[in-house]
N, C-alpha and C positions, 0 to 999 in steps of 0.2 A: 504494500500500500504506500502511496505517496502522501506525505503529510507536510504541512507548513507550520512551523513554530509560530505561536502567537506573537504578533507584532512585526513579523517579517513583511517587508514591502516588496510585492512582486509586480505591481503595476509598472509597466514600462520595460519589462524584460524583453530582450530581443528574441526573435523567432528561433534562432539557433540555440539560445540558452534554454528556452522552453523545451526544445527537442532534447537537449542534454538532460533535463529533469526527467523526461519520460523514459529515456534510455537508462538513466540512473535507477529509476524505480524498478525497471526490469532486471538490472544487474543485482540490486539488493535482494529482490525477490528470489532470484536464482540461488542466493546464499541463505534464504529463509529469514530475511530481515526486512523491516520496514525502512523506507527511505524518508528522511526528515530534512527538509530545507531549513537551515538555521540562519541563513543570511542571504540576501539578494541585493536590492538597492539600498538597504538600510545598514546600520552598523558603522563601525570605525575601521577604515582601511587606509592604506597608503594613498597619498594624493593622486598617484597615477593609476590607482586600482581600476580594473575593468568593471568592478561592482557598480560604480557610479554611472556607467554608460549602459547598464543592463546586460552586460556581456559576461557576468560571472555570478556564481552562487557557491555557497558552502553547504556541505552535507554532514549530518551528525555521524560521529563514530563512537561515542561513549558507550553504546550498546553492543559494540563489536570487540572481540579480542584482537590482539595485534595481528595475528595471522589472517583473520577475516578482513580487517581494514586494508591490509596490503593486497590481498587477493581481489577485493572489490575495486581498489584503486587501479590495479593492473587490468582487470576485466573491463572497467569503464574506459580507460585509455584506449584499449584495443577496439572496443565497440564504437567509440566516437571518432577515432582517427586523428590524423596529424594536425588538423585545424583547431584542435582543442588541447589545452594543457590540463592535466589532471594530477594534482599534487596532494599527497598525504601530509598535512601540516600539523601533526601532533594530535590536536583535539578535534580535527575536522578534515574532510576532503574538500579541497578547493578545485572548482571546475571553471574554466574560462574558455570562451570562444575567441581565438586569436589566429585568423587565417595566416598560413605561412607563404601563400602565393602572392 
């Protein structure tokens, strides 16, 4: 199931970022876990963060063990391809759409 943490601002997410959320839900489900968006256009990020343009989101990992978080990160990167960066950042998975072409 795809869930959105209370207070997360999703209005204005880019189409590619919405697609990433749908793909993430599928990857989490494959591992038997819910996918929770914990940040999108809200929160505090670096000044150049793609969150502010609607091209990034963060996904919860606190309900995963280390092996699951790494496997989900790897599976999500593989599913999304090279135009996305998927990074396990300790307490969440950061996903951003950043075309390489």
